[in-house]
mmCIF file of the N, C-alpha and C atoms, coordinates in Angstrom:
data_MODEL
# 
_entry.id   MODEL 
# 
loop_
_atom_site.group_PDB 
_atom_site.id 
_atom_site.type_symbol 
_atom_site.label_atom_id 
_atom_site.label_alt_id 
_atom_site.label_comp_id 
_atom_site.label_asym_id 
_atom_site.label_entity_id 
_atom_site.label_seq_id 
_atom_site.pdbx_PDB_ins_code 
_atom_site.Cartn_x 
_atom_site.Cartn_y 
_atom_site.Cartn_z 
_atom_site.occupancy 
_atom_site.B_iso_or_equiv 
_atom_site.pdbx_formal_charge 
_atom_site.auth_seq_id 
_atom_site.auth_comp_id 
_atom_site.auth_asym_id 
_atom_site.auth_atom_id 
_atom_site.pdbx_PDB_model_num 
ATOM 1   N N  . MET A 1 1  ? 0.837   -1.194 -0.013  1.00 0.00 ? 1  MET A N  1 
ATOM 2   C CA . MET A 1 1  ? 0.020   -0.002 0.010   1.00 0.00 ? 1  MET A CA 1 
ATOM 3   C C  . MET A 1 1  ? 0.903   1.226  0.021   1.00 0.00 ? 1  MET A C  1 
ATOM 4   N N  . VAL A 1 2  ? 0.523   2.214  -0.842  1.00 0.00 ? 2  VAL A N  1 
ATOM 5   C CA . VAL A 1 2  ? 1.275   3.461  -0.932  1.00 0.00 ? 2  VAL A CA 1 
ATOM 6   C C  . VAL A 1 2  ? 0.640   4.457  -0.009  1.00 0.00 ? 2  VAL A C  1 
ATOM 7   N N  . SER A 1 3  ? 1.454   5.048  0.792   1.00 0.00 ? 3  SER A N  1 
ATOM 8   C CA . SER A 1 3  ? 0.955   6.088  1.719   1.00 0.00 ? 3  SER A CA 1 
ATOM 9   C C  . SER A 1 3  ? 1.439   7.436  1.284   1.00 0.00 ? 3  SER A C  1 
ATOM 10  N N  . GLY A 1 4  ? 0.689   8.440  1.600   1.00 0.00 ? 4  GLY A N  1 
ATOM 11  C CA . GLY A 1 4  ? 1.037   9.799  1.251   1.00 0.00 ? 4  GLY A CA 1 
ATOM 12  C C  . GLY A 1 4  ? 0.332   10.782 2.141   1.00 0.00 ? 4  GLY A C  1 
ATOM 13  N N  . LYS A 1 5  ? 0.621   12.015 1.936   1.00 0.00 ? 5  LYS A N  1 
ATOM 14  C CA . LYS A 1 5  ? 0.016   13.062 2.734   1.00 0.00 ? 5  LYS A CA 1 
ATOM 15  C C  . LYS A 1 5  ? -1.186  13.592 1.943   1.00 0.00 ? 5  LYS A C  1 
ATOM 16  N N  . THR A 1 6  ? -2.279  13.741 2.597   1.00 0.00 ? 6  THR A N  1 
ATOM 17  C CA . THR A 1 6  ? -3.417  14.367 1.941   1.00 0.00 ? 6  THR A CA 1 
ATOM 18  C C  . THR A 1 6  ? -3.336  15.879 2.206   1.00 0.00 ? 6  THR A C  1 
ATOM 19  N N  . THR A 1 7  ? -3.414  16.597 1.036   1.00 0.00 ? 7  THR A N  1 
ATOM 20  C CA . THR A 1 7  ? -3.274  18.071 1.114   1.00 0.00 ? 7  THR A CA 1 
ATOM 21  C C  . THR A 1 7  ? -4.380  18.694 0.259   1.00 0.00 ? 7  THR A C  1 
ATOM 22  N N  . THR A 1 8  ? -4.945  19.747 0.765   1.00 0.00 ? 8  THR A N  1 
ATOM 23  C CA . THR A 1 8  ? -5.952  20.445 0.012   1.00 0.00 ? 8  THR A CA 1 
ATOM 24  C C  . THR A 1 8  ? -5.256  21.634 -0.663  1.00 0.00 ? 8  THR A C  1 
ATOM 25  N N  . VAL A 1 9  ? -5.506  21.790 -1.990  1.00 0.00 ? 9  VAL A N  1 
ATOM 26  C CA . VAL A 1 9  ? -4.903  22.851 -2.705  1.00 0.00 ? 9  VAL A CA 1 
ATOM 27  C C  . VAL A 1 9  ? -6.010  23.570 -3.474  1.00 0.00 ? 9  VAL A C  1 
ATOM 28  N N  . ASP A 1 10 ? -6.065  24.863 -3.419  1.00 0.00 ? 10 ASP A N  1 
ATOM 29  C CA . ASP A 1 10 ? -7.046  25.672 -4.150  1.00 0.00 ? 10 ASP A CA 1 
ATOM 30  C C  . ASP A 1 10 ? -6.526  25.913 -5.555  1.00 0.00 ? 10 ASP A C  1 
ATOM 31  N N  . LEU A 1 11 ? -7.190  25.363 -6.553  1.00 0.00 ? 11 LEU A N  1 
ATOM 32  C CA . LEU A 1 11 ? -6.811  25.601 -7.898  1.00 0.00 ? 11 LEU A CA 1 
ATOM 33  C C  . LEU A 1 11 ? -7.999  26.185 -8.710  1.00 0.00 ? 11 LEU A C  1 
ATOM 34  N N  . PRO A 1 12 ? -7.689  26.971 -9.736  1.00 0.00 ? 12 PRO A N  1 
ATOM 35  C CA . PRO A 1 12 ? -8.749  27.523 -10.558 1.00 0.00 ? 12 PRO A CA 1 
ATOM 36  C C  . PRO A 1 12 ? -9.530  26.399 -11.234 1.00 0.00 ? 12 PRO A C  1 
ATOM 37  N N  . ASP A 1 13 ? -10.840 26.522 -11.284 1.00 0.00 ? 13 ASP A N  1 
ATOM 38  C CA . ASP A 1 13 ? -11.741 25.535 -11.858 1.00 0.00 ? 13 ASP A CA 1 
ATOM 39  C C  . ASP A 1 13 ? -11.330 25.153 -13.285 1.00 0.00 ? 13 ASP A C  1 
ATOM 40  N N  . ALA A 1 14 ? -11.039 26.147 -14.069 1.00 0.00 ? 14 ALA A N  1 
ATOM 41  C CA . ALA A 1 14 ? -10.648 25.914 -15.515 1.00 0.00 ? 14 ALA A CA 1 
ATOM 42  C C  . ALA A 1 14 ? -9.397  25.093 -15.584 1.00 0.00 ? 14 ALA A C  1 
ATOM 43  N N  . LEU A 1 15 ? -8.467  25.330 -14.717 1.00 0.00 ? 15 LEU A N  1 
ATOM 44  C CA . LEU A 1 15 ? -7.205  24.545 -14.724 1.00 0.00 ? 15 LEU A CA 1 
ATOM 45  C C  . LEU A 1 15 ? -7.483  23.103 -14.344 1.00 0.00 ? 15 LEU A C  1 
ATOM 46  N N  . VAL A 1 16 ? -8.311  22.898 -13.355 1.00 0.00 ? 16 VAL A N  1 
ATOM 47  C CA . VAL A 1 16 ? -8.658  21.535 -12.914 1.00 0.00 ? 16 VAL A CA 1 
ATOM 48  C C  . VAL A 1 16 ? -9.397  20.786 -14.037 1.00 0.00 ? 16 VAL A C  1 
ATOM 49  N N  . ARG A 1 17 ? -10.317 21.440 -14.702 1.00 0.00 ? 17 ARG A N  1 
ATOM 50  C CA . ARG A 1 17 ? -11.057 20.827 -15.809 1.00 0.00 ? 17 ARG A CA 1 
ATOM 51  C C  . ARG A 1 17 ? -10.062 20.458 -16.935 1.00 0.00 ? 17 ARG A C  1 
ATOM 52  N N  . GLU A 1 18 ? -9.165  21.350 -17.242 1.00 0.00 ? 18 GLU A N  1 
ATOM 53  C CA . GLU A 1 18 ? -8.199  21.028 -18.307 1.00 0.00 ? 18 GLU A CA 1 
ATOM 54  C C  . GLU A 1 18 ? -7.332  19.843 -17.935 1.00 0.00 ? 18 GLU A C  1 
ATOM 55  N N  . ALA A 1 19 ? -6.888  19.842 -16.684 1.00 0.00 ? 19 ALA A N  1 
ATOM 56  C CA . ALA A 1 19 ? -6.033  18.765 -16.198 1.00 0.00 ? 19 ALA A CA 1 
ATOM 57  C C  . ALA A 1 19 ? -6.813  17.429 -16.214 1.00 0.00 ? 19 ALA A C  1 
ATOM 58  N N  . GLN A 1 20 ? -8.098  17.468 -15.849 1.00 0.00 ? 20 GLN A N  1 
ATOM 59  C CA . GLN A 1 20 ? -8.919  16.263 -15.848 1.00 0.00 ? 20 GLN A CA 1 
ATOM 60  C C  . GLN A 1 20 ? -9.093  15.793 -17.305 1.00 0.00 ? 20 GLN A C  1 
ATOM 61  N N  . ASP A 1 21 ? -9.257  16.673 -18.256 1.00 0.00 ? 21 ASP A N  1 
ATOM 62  C CA . ASP A 1 21 ? -9.421  16.293 -19.645 1.00 0.00 ? 21 ASP A CA 1 
ATOM 63  C C  . ASP A 1 21 ? -8.120  15.633 -20.148 1.00 0.00 ? 21 ASP A C  1 
ATOM 64  N N  . VAL A 1 22 ? -6.935  16.197 -19.808 1.00 0.00 ? 22 VAL A N  1 
ATOM 65  C CA . VAL A 1 22 ? -5.691  15.603 -20.194 1.00 0.00 ? 22 VAL A CA 1 
ATOM 66  C C  . VAL A 1 22 ? -5.514  14.287 -19.556 1.00 0.00 ? 22 VAL A C  1 
ATOM 67  N N  . ALA A 1 23 ? -5.795  14.123 -18.311 1.00 0.00 ? 23 ALA A N  1 
ATOM 68  C CA . ALA A 1 23 ? -5.621  12.852 -17.585 1.00 0.00 ? 23 ALA A CA 1 
ATOM 69  C C  . ALA A 1 23 ? -6.504  11.796 -18.260 1.00 0.00 ? 23 ALA A C  1 
ATOM 70  N N  . ARG A 1 24 ? -7.760  12.127 -18.500 1.00 0.00 ? 24 ARG A N  1 
ATOM 71  C CA . ARG A 1 24 ? -8.675  11.247 -19.157 1.00 0.00 ? 24 ARG A CA 1 
ATOM 72  C C  . ARG A 1 24 ? -8.200  10.796 -20.538 1.00 0.00 ? 24 ARG A C  1 
ATOM 73  N N  . ALA A 1 25 ? -7.709  11.768 -21.349 1.00 0.00 ? 25 ALA A N  1 
ATOM 74  C CA . ALA A 1 25 ? -7.225  11.494 -22.675 1.00 0.00 ? 25 ALA A CA 1 
ATOM 75  C C  . ALA A 1 25 ? -5.956  10.605 -22.642 1.00 0.00 ? 25 ALA A C  1 
ATOM 76  N N  . GLU A 1 26 ? -5.152  10.716 -21.588 1.00 0.00 ? 26 GLU A N  1 
ATOM 77  C CA . GLU A 1 26 ? -3.922  9.961  -21.504 1.00 0.00 ? 26 GLU A CA 1 
ATOM 78  C C  . GLU A 1 26 ? -4.134  8.671  -20.734 1.00 0.00 ? 26 GLU A C  1 
ATOM 79  N N  . GLY A 1 27 ? -5.390  8.428  -20.261 1.00 0.00 ? 27 GLY A N  1 
ATOM 80  C CA . GLY A 1 27 ? -5.682  7.196  -19.536 1.00 0.00 ? 27 GLY A CA 1 
ATOM 81  C C  . GLY A 1 27 ? -4.985  7.118  -18.179 1.00 0.00 ? 27 GLY A C  1 
ATOM 82  N N  . THR A 1 28 ? -4.873  8.239  -17.523 1.00 0.00 ? 28 THR A N  1 
ATOM 83  C CA . THR A 1 28 ? -4.222  8.280  -16.221 1.00 0.00 ? 28 THR A CA 1 
ATOM 84  C C  . THR A 1 28 ? -5.166  9.013  -15.236 1.00 0.00 ? 28 THR A C  1 
ATOM 85  N N  . THR A 1 29 ? -4.713  9.228  -14.036 1.00 0.00 ? 29 THR A N  1 
ATOM 86  C CA . THR A 1 29 ? -5.518  9.890  -13.050 1.00 0.00 ? 29 THR A CA 1 
ATOM 87  C C  . THR A 1 29 ? -5.044  11.321 -12.857 1.00 0.00 ? 29 THR A C  1 
ATOM 88  N N  . LEU A 1 30 ? -5.938  12.107 -12.339 1.00 0.00 ? 30 LEU A N  1 
ATOM 89  C CA . LEU A 1 30 ? -5.552  13.499 -12.046 1.00 0.00 ? 30 LEU A CA 1 
ATOM 90  C C  . LEU A 1 30 ? -4.390  13.524 -11.084 1.00 0.00 ? 30 LEU A C  1 
ATOM 91  N N  . ARG A 1 31 ? -4.479  12.701 -10.074 1.00 0.00 ? 31 ARG A N  1 
ATOM 92  C CA . ARG A 1 31 ? -3.419  12.615 -9.068  1.00 0.00 ? 31 ARG A CA 1 
ATOM 93  C C  . ARG A 1 31 ? -2.059  12.336 -9.744  1.00 0.00 ? 31 ARG A C  1 
ATOM 94  N N  . ALA A 1 32 ? -2.020  11.348 -10.654 1.00 0.00 ? 32 ALA A N  1 
ATOM 95  C CA . ALA A 1 32 ? -0.720  11.015 -11.341 1.00 0.00 ? 32 ALA A CA 1 
ATOM 96  C C  . ALA A 1 32 ? -0.269  12.193 -12.156 1.00 0.00 ? 32 ALA A C  1 
ATOM 97  N N  . LEU A 1 33 ? -1.194  12.839 -12.826 1.00 0.00 ? 33 LEU A N  1 
ATOM 98  C CA . LEU A 1 33 ? -0.802  13.997 -13.662 1.00 0.00 ? 33 LEU A CA 1 
ATOM 99  C C  . LEU A 1 33 ? -0.192  15.121 -12.764 1.00 0.00 ? 33 LEU A C  1 
ATOM 100 N N  . LEU A 1 34 ? -0.869  15.393 -11.665 1.00 0.00 ? 34 LEU A N  1 
ATOM 101 C CA . LEU A 1 34 ? -0.354  16.384 -10.735 1.00 0.00 ? 34 LEU A CA 1 
ATOM 102 C C  . LEU A 1 34 ? 0.997   16.033 -10.172 1.00 0.00 ? 34 LEU A C  1 
ATOM 103 N N  . GLU A 1 35 ? 1.162   14.765 -9.786  1.00 0.00 ? 35 GLU A N  1 
ATOM 104 C CA . GLU A 1 35 ? 2.492   14.339 -9.264  1.00 0.00 ? 35 GLU A CA 1 
ATOM 105 C C  . GLU A 1 35 ? 3.578   14.499 -10.324 1.00 0.00 ? 35 GLU A C  1 
ATOM 106 N N  . ASP A 1 36 ? 3.257   14.063 -11.563 1.00 0.00 ? 36 ASP A N  1 
ATOM 107 C CA . ASP A 1 36 ? 4.262   14.251 -12.635 1.00 0.00 ? 36 ASP A CA 1 
ATOM 108 C C  . ASP A 1 36 ? 4.621   15.719 -12.867 1.00 0.00 ? 36 ASP A C  1 
ATOM 109 N N  . GLY A 1 37 ? 3.599   16.605 -12.861 1.00 0.00 ? 37 GLY A N  1 
ATOM 110 C CA . GLY A 1 37 ? 3.830   17.994 -13.074 1.00 0.00 ? 37 GLY A CA 1 
ATOM 111 C C  . GLY A 1 37 ? 4.680   18.614 -11.942 1.00 0.00 ? 37 GLY A C  1 
ATOM 112 N N  . LEU A 1 38 ? 4.359   18.272 -10.720 1.00 0.00 ? 38 LEU A N  1 
ATOM 113 C CA . LEU A 1 38 ? 5.077   18.812 -9.572  1.00 0.00 ? 38 LEU A CA 1 
ATOM 114 C C  . LEU A 1 38 ? 6.519   18.333 -9.586  1.00 0.00 ? 38 LEU A C  1 
ATOM 115 N N  . ARG A 1 39 ? 6.705   17.063 -9.883  1.00 0.00 ? 39 ARG A N  1 
ATOM 116 C CA . ARG A 1 39 ? 8.084   16.488 -10.010 1.00 0.00 ? 39 ARG A CA 1 
ATOM 117 C C  . ARG A 1 39 ? 8.889   17.224 -11.060 1.00 0.00 ? 39 ARG A C  1 
ATOM 118 N N  . ALA A 1 40 ? 8.237   17.458 -12.222 1.00 0.00 ? 40 ALA A N  1 
ATOM 119 C CA . ALA A 1 40 ? 8.929   18.139 -13.344 1.00 0.00 ? 40 ALA A CA 1 
ATOM 120 C C  . ALA A 1 40 ? 9.340   19.530 -12.954 1.00 0.00 ? 40 ALA A C  1 
ATOM 121 N N  . VAL A 1 41 ? 8.474   20.281 -12.290 1.00 0.00 ? 41 VAL A N  1 
ATOM 122 C CA . VAL A 1 41 ? 8.801   21.635 -11.846 1.00 0.00 ? 41 VAL A CA 1 
ATOM 123 C C  . VAL A 1 41 ? 9.915   21.625 -10.838 1.00 0.00 ? 41 VAL A C  1 
ATOM 124 N N  . LEU A 1 42 ? 9.834   20.725 -9.872  1.00 0.00 ? 42 LEU A N  1 
ATOM 125 C CA . LEU A 1 42 ? 10.886  20.676 -8.890  1.00 0.00 ? 42 LEU A CA 1 
ATOM 126 C C  . LEU A 1 42 ? 12.252  20.308 -9.458  1.00 0.00 ? 42 LEU A C  1 
ATOM 127 N N  . ALA A 1 43 ? 12.274  19.333 -10.401 1.00 0.00 ? 43 ALA A N  1 
ATOM 128 C CA . ALA A 1 43 ? 13.508  18.954 -11.061 1.00 0.00 ? 43 ALA A CA 1 
ATOM 129 C C  . ALA A 1 43 ? 14.058  20.126 -11.874 1.00 0.00 ? 43 ALA A C  1 
ATOM 130 N N  . ARG A 1 44 ? 13.216  20.857 -12.581 1.00 0.00 ? 44 ARG A N  1 
ATOM 131 C CA . ARG A 1 44 ? 13.629  21.989 -13.392 1.00 0.00 ? 44 ARG A CA 1 
ATOM 132 C C  . ARG A 1 44 ? 14.243  23.073 -12.482 1.00 0.00 ? 44 ARG A C  1 
ATOM 133 N N  . ARG A 1 45 ? 13.671  23.321 -11.375 1.00 0.00 ? 45 ARG A N  1 
ATOM 134 C CA . ARG A 1 45 ? 14.162  24.335 -10.472 1.00 0.00 ? 45 ARG A CA 1 
ATOM 135 C C  . ARG A 1 45 ? 15.469  23.925 -9.820  1.00 0.00 ? 45 ARG A C  1 
ATOM 136 N N  . ARG A 1 46 ? 15.629  22.626 -9.465  1.00 0.00 ? 46 ARG A N  1 
ATOM 137 C CA . ARG A 1 46 ? 16.855  22.154 -8.924  1.00 0.00 ? 46 ARG A CA 1 
ATOM 138 C C  . ARG A 1 46 ? 18.015  22.301 -9.899  1.00 0.00 ? 46 ARG A C  1 
ATOM 139 N N  . SER A 1 47 ? 17.709  22.068 -11.180 1.00 0.00 ? 47 SER A N  1 
ATOM 140 C CA . SER A 1 47 ? 18.798  22.075 -12.137 1.00 0.00 ? 47 SER A CA 1 
ATOM 141 C C  . SER A 1 47 ? 18.997  23.432 -12.819 1.00 0.00 ? 47 SER A C  1 
ATOM 142 N N  . ALA A 1 48 ? 18.166  24.389 -12.467 1.00 0.00 ? 48 ALA A N  1 
ATOM 143 C CA . ALA A 1 48 ? 18.270  25.697 -13.080 1.00 0.00 ? 48 ALA A CA 1 
ATOM 144 C C  . ALA A 1 48 ? 19.615  26.357 -12.676 1.00 0.00 ? 48 ALA A C  1 
ATOM 145 N N  . THR A 1 49 ? 20.250  26.963 -13.641 1.00 0.00 ? 49 THR A N  1 
ATOM 146 C CA . THR A 1 49 ? 21.538  27.594 -13.318 1.00 0.00 ? 49 THR A CA 1 
ATOM 147 C C  . THR A 1 49 ? 21.229  28.962 -12.674 1.00 0.00 ? 49 THR A C  1 
ATOM 148 N N  . ARG A 1 50 ? 22.122  29.349 -11.807 1.00 0.00 ? 50 ARG A N  1 
ATOM 149 C CA . ARG A 1 50 ? 22.002  30.585 -11.086 1.00 0.00 ? 50 ARG A CA 1 
ATOM 150 C C  . ARG A 1 50 ? 22.387  31.717 -12.059 1.00 0.00 ? 50 ARG A C  1 
ATOM 151 N N  . PHE A 1 51 ? 21.578  32.791 -12.006 1.00 0.00 ? 51 PHE A N  1 
ATOM 152 C CA . PHE A 1 51 ? 21.866  33.945 -12.904 1.00 0.00 ? 51 PHE A CA 1 
ATOM 153 C C  . PHE A 1 51 ? 23.122  34.642 -12.386 1.00 0.00 ? 51 PHE A C  1 
ATOM 154 N N  . GLU A 1 52 ? 23.994  34.931 -13.367 1.00 0.00 ? 52 GLU A N  1 
ATOM 155 C CA . GLU A 1 52 ? 25.182  35.734 -13.077 1.00 0.00 ? 52 GLU A CA 1 
ATOM 156 C C  . GLU A 1 52 ? 25.191  36.960 -13.983 1.00 0.00 ? 52 GLU A C  1 
ATOM 157 N N  . LEU A 1 53 ? 25.363  38.056 -13.382 1.00 0.00 ? 53 LEU A N  1 
ATOM 158 C CA . LEU A 1 53 ? 25.436  39.289 -14.173 1.00 0.00 ? 53 LEU A CA 1 
ATOM 159 C C  . LEU A 1 53 ? 26.747  39.336 -14.928 1.00 0.00 ? 53 LEU A C  1 
ATOM 160 N N  . PRO A 1 54 ? 26.632  39.521 -16.231 1.00 0.00 ? 54 PRO A N  1 
ATOM 161 C CA . PRO A 1 54 ? 27.851  39.516 -17.011 1.00 0.00 ? 54 PRO A CA 1 
ATOM 162 C C  . PRO A 1 54 ? 28.737  40.754 -16.657 1.00 0.00 ? 54 PRO A C  1 
ATOM 163 N N  . ASP A 1 55 ? 29.999  40.598 -16.798 1.00 0.00 ? 55 ASP A N  1 
ATOM 164 C CA . ASP A 1 55 ? 30.933  41.678 -16.508 1.00 0.00 ? 55 ASP A CA 1 
ATOM 165 C C  . ASP A 1 55 ? 30.815  42.732 -17.594 1.00 0.00 ? 55 ASP A C  1 
ATOM 166 N N  . ALA A 1 56 ? 30.405  43.901 -17.189 1.00 0.00 ? 56 ALA A N  1 
ATOM 167 C CA . ALA A 1 56 ? 30.204  45.000 -18.134 1.00 0.00 ? 56 ALA A CA 1 
ATOM 168 C C  . ALA A 1 56 ? 31.200  46.127 -17.815 1.00 0.00 ? 56 ALA A C  1 
ATOM 169 N N  . SER A 1 57 ? 32.307  45.762 -17.195 1.00 0.00 ? 57 SER A N  1 
ATOM 170 C CA . SER A 1 57 ? 33.302  46.770 -16.822 1.00 0.00 ? 57 SER A CA 1 
ATOM 171 C C  . SER A 1 57 ? 33.899  47.434 -18.085 1.00 0.00 ? 57 SER A C  1 
ATOM 172 N N  . MET A 1 58 ? 34.207  48.687 -17.868 1.00 0.00 ? 58 MET A N  1 
ATOM 173 C CA . MET A 1 58 ? 34.839  49.430 -18.956 1.00 0.00 ? 58 MET A CA 1 
ATOM 174 C C  . MET A 1 58 ? 36.346  49.470 -18.687 1.00 0.00 ? 58 MET A C  1 
ATOM 175 N N  . GLU A 1 59 ? 37.091  49.504 -19.768 1.00 0.00 ? 59 GLU A N  1 
ATOM 176 C CA . GLU A 1 59 ? 38.519  49.568 -19.604 1.00 0.00 ? 59 GLU A CA 1 
ATOM 177 C C  . GLU A 1 59 ? 38.866  50.981 -19.096 1.00 0.00 ? 59 GLU A C  1 
ATOM 178 N N  . GLY A 1 60 ? 39.932  51.078 -18.375 1.00 0.00 ? 60 GLY A N  1 
ATOM 179 C CA . GLY A 1 60 ? 40.346  52.356 -17.852 1.00 0.00 ? 60 GLY A CA 1 
ATOM 180 C C  . GLY A 1 60 ? 41.109  52.188 -16.533 1.00 0.00 ? 60 GLY A C  1 
ATOM 181 N N  . ASN A 1 61 ? 41.277  53.279 -15.824 1.00 0.00 ? 61 ASN A N  1 
ATOM 182 C CA . ASN A 1 61 ? 42.041  53.261 -14.598 1.00 0.00 ? 61 ASN A CA 1 
ATOM 183 C C  . ASN A 1 61 ? 41.207  53.556 -13.388 1.00 0.00 ? 61 ASN A C  1 
ATOM 184 N N  . GLY A 1 62 ? 39.915  53.190 -13.454 1.00 0.00 ? 62 GLY A N  1 
ATOM 185 C CA . GLY A 1 62 ? 39.038  53.421 -12.318 1.00 0.00 ? 62 GLY A CA 1 
ATOM 186 C C  . GLY A 1 62 ? 38.522  54.824 -12.310 1.00 0.00 ? 62 GLY A C  1 
ATOM 187 N N  . LEU A 1 63 ? 38.174  55.304 -11.104 1.00 0.00 ? 63 LEU A N  1 
ATOM 188 C CA . LEU A 1 63 ? 37.607  56.691 -10.988 1.00 0.00 ? 63 LEU A CA 1 
ATOM 189 C C  . LEU A 1 63 ? 38.650  57.708 -11.295 1.00 0.00 ? 63 LEU A C  1 
ATOM 190 N N  . ARG A 1 64 ? 38.102  58.803 -11.822 1.00 0.00 ? 64 ARG A N  1 
ATOM 191 C CA . ARG A 1 64 ? 39.004  59.973 -12.062 1.00 0.00 ? 64 ARG A CA 1 
ATOM 192 C C  . ARG A 1 64 ? 39.471  60.424 -10.706 1.00 0.00 ? 64 ARG A C  1 
ATOM 193 N N  . PRO A 1 65 ? 40.666  61.023 -10.630 1.00 0.00 ? 65 PRO A N  1 
ATOM 194 C CA . PRO A 1 65 ? 41.191  61.450 -9.331  1.00 0.00 ? 65 PRO A CA 1 
ATOM 195 C C  . PRO A 1 65 ? 40.233  62.333 -8.507  1.00 0.00 ? 65 PRO A C  1 
ATOM 196 N N  . VAL A 1 66 ? 39.444  63.201 -9.207  1.00 0.00 ? 66 VAL A N  1 
ATOM 197 C CA . VAL A 1 66 ? 38.536  64.086 -8.491  1.00 0.00 ? 66 VAL A CA 1 
ATOM 198 C C  . VAL A 1 66 ? 37.469  63.286 -7.716  1.00 0.00 ? 66 VAL A C  1 
ATOM 199 N N  . PHE A 1 67 ? 37.174  62.070 -8.153  1.00 0.00 ? 67 PHE A N  1 
ATOM 200 C CA . PHE A 1 67 ? 36.106  61.290 -7.550  1.00 0.00 ? 67 PHE A CA 1 
ATOM 201 C C  . PHE A 1 67 ? 36.626  60.216 -6.581  1.00 0.00 ? 67 PHE A C  1 
ATOM 202 N N  . ARG A 1 68 ? 37.895  59.989 -6.531  1.00 0.00 ? 68 ARG A N  1 
ATOM 203 C CA . ARG A 1 68 ? 38.478  58.876 -5.711  1.00 0.00 ? 68 ARG A CA 1 
ATOM 204 C C  . ARG A 1 68 ? 38.103  58.969 -4.240  1.00 0.00 ? 68 ARG A C  1 
ATOM 205 N N  . ASP A 1 69 ? 38.110  60.171 -3.688  1.00 0.00 ? 69 ASP A N  1 
ATOM 206 C CA . ASP A 1 69 ? 37.773  60.305 -2.237  1.00 0.00 ? 69 ASP A CA 1 
ATOM 207 C C  . ASP A 1 69 ? 36.431  60.968 -2.038  1.00 0.00 ? 69 ASP A C  1 
ATOM 208 N N  . ALA A 1 70 ? 35.652  61.018 -3.115  1.00 0.00 ? 70 ALA A N  1 
ATOM 209 C CA . ALA A 1 70 ? 34.361  61.702 -2.942  1.00 0.00 ? 70 ALA A CA 1 
ATOM 210 C C  . ALA A 1 70 ? 33.354  60.861 -2.154  1.00 0.00 ? 70 ALA A C  1 
ATOM 211 N N  . ASP A 1 71 ? 32.514  61.541 -1.421  1.00 0.00 ? 71 ASP A N  1 
ATOM 212 C CA . ASP A 1 71 ? 31.454  60.840 -0.724  1.00 0.00 ? 71 ASP A CA 1 
ATOM 213 C C  . ASP A 1 71 ? 30.213  60.777 -1.587  1.00 0.00 ? 71 ASP A C  1 
ATOM 214 N N  . TRP A 1 72 ? 29.187  60.115 -1.096  1.00 0.00 ? 72 TRP A N  1 
ATOM 215 C CA . TRP A 1 72 ? 27.991  59.907 -1.930  1.00 0.00 ? 72 TRP A CA 1 
ATOM 216 C C  . TRP A 1 72 ? 27.355  61.246 -2.334  1.00 0.00 ? 72 TRP A C  1 
ATOM 217 N N  . GLU A 1 73 ? 27.311  62.217 -1.476  1.00 0.00 ? 73 GLU A N  1 
ATOM 218 C CA . GLU A 1 73 ? 26.705  63.537 -1.802  1.00 0.00 ? 73 GLU A CA 1 
ATOM 219 C C  . GLU A 1 73 ? 27.506  64.204 -2.957  1.00 0.00 ? 73 GLU A C  1 
ATOM 220 N N  . ASP A 1 74 ? 28.791  64.087 -2.950  1.00 0.00 ? 74 ASP A N  1 
ATOM 221 C CA . ASP A 1 74 ? 29.626  64.685 -4.044  1.00 0.00 ? 74 ASP A CA 1 
ATOM 222 C C  . ASP A 1 74 ? 29.316  63.949 -5.326  1.00 0.00 ? 74 ASP A C  1 
ATOM 223 N N  . LEU A 1 75 ? 29.284  62.639 -5.298  1.00 0.00 ? 75 LEU A N  1 
ATOM 224 C CA . LEU A 1 75 ? 29.018  61.849 -6.513  1.00 0.00 ? 75 LEU A CA 1 
ATOM 225 C C  . LEU A 1 75 ? 27.626  62.164 -7.049  1.00 0.00 ? 75 LEU A C  1 
ATOM 226 N N  . ARG A 1 76 ? 26.680  62.269 -6.177  1.00 0.00 ? 76 ARG A N  1 
ATOM 227 C CA . ARG A 1 76 ? 25.288  62.566 -6.600  1.00 0.00 ? 76 ARG A CA 1 
ATOM 228 C C  . ARG A 1 76 ? 25.228  63.965 -7.230  1.00 0.00 ? 76 ARG A C  1 
ATOM 229 N N  . ALA A 1 77 ? 25.867  64.922 -6.622  1.00 0.00 ? 77 ALA A N  1 
ATOM 230 C CA . ALA A 1 77 ? 25.872  66.296 -7.119  1.00 0.00 ? 77 ALA A CA 1 
ATOM 231 C C  . ALA A 1 77 ? 26.499  66.337 -8.504  1.00 0.00 ? 77 ALA A C  1 
ATOM 232 N N  . ALA A 1 78 ? 27.605  65.659 -8.655  1.00 0.00 ? 78 ALA A N  1 
ATOM 233 C CA . ALA A 1 78 ? 28.326  65.620 -9.977  1.00 0.00 ? 78 ALA A CA 1 
ATOM 234 C C  . ALA A 1 78 ? 27.479  64.942 -11.017 1.00 0.00 ? 78 ALA A C  1 
ATOM 235 N N  . SER A 1 79 ? 26.679  63.908 -10.618 1.00 0.00 ? 79 SER A N  1 
ATOM 236 C CA . SER A 1 79 ? 25.854  63.188 -11.566 1.00 0.00 ? 79 SER A CA 1 
ATOM 237 C C  . SER A 1 79 ? 24.711  64.054 -12.081 1.00 0.00 ? 79 SER A C  1 
ATOM 238 N N  . TYR A 1 80 ? 24.242  64.977 -11.229 1.00 0.00 ? 80 TYR A N  1 
ATOM 239 C CA . TYR A 1 80 ? 23.098  65.793 -11.597 1.00 0.00 ? 80 TYR A CA 1 
ATOM 240 C C  . TYR A 1 80 ? 23.567  67.226 -11.972 1.00 0.00 ? 80 TYR A C  1 
ATOM 241 N N  . GLY A 1 81 ? 24.834  67.371 -12.235 1.00 0.00 ? 81 GLY A N  1 
ATOM 242 C CA . GLY A 1 81 ? 25.307  68.665 -12.773 1.00 0.00 ? 81 GLY A CA 1 
ATOM 243 C C  . GLY A 1 81 ? 25.674  69.706 -11.699 1.00 0.00 ? 81 GLY A C  1 
ATOM 244 N N  . GLY A 1 82 ? 25.754  69.266 -10.484 1.00 0.00 ? 82 GLY A N  1 
ATOM 245 C CA . GLY A 1 82 ? 26.143  70.191 -9.415  1.00 0.00 ? 82 GLY A CA 1 
ATOM 246 C C  . GLY A 1 82 ? 27.621  70.347 -9.355  1.00 0.00 ? 82 GLY A C  1 
ATOM 247 N N  . PRO A 1 83 ? 28.091  71.234 -8.530  1.00 0.00 ? 83 PRO A N  1 
ATOM 248 C CA . PRO A 1 83 ? 29.571  71.488 -8.400  1.00 0.00 ? 83 PRO A CA 1 
ATOM 249 C C  . PRO A 1 83 ? 30.248  70.303 -7.700  1.00 0.00 ? 83 PRO A C  1 
ATOM 250 N N  . MET A 1 84 ? 31.466  70.115 -7.994  1.00 0.00 ? 84 MET A N  1 
ATOM 251 C CA . MET A 1 84 ? 32.235  69.043 -7.382  1.00 0.00 ? 84 MET A CA 1 
ATOM 252 C C  . MET A 1 84 ? 33.431  69.606 -6.713  1.00 0.00 ? 84 MET A C  1 
# 
């Protein structure tokens, strides 16, 4: 005997009807279809690669000397056309 946990899940009626139609057409049960779908999603998420931001650095020597010791207010003022 297979044991499992009984769980109530709220699903949209249209989605359940579509899943029932697919299960019926494939000669399987709604439960089996849901289990397959959940397993597929979990496997896909486990194997998904982590996003890495590509290096978009510009060539050069870093900040211009006038900005090397600047604080946030100075950088912000310079960005918006204020005095530095």
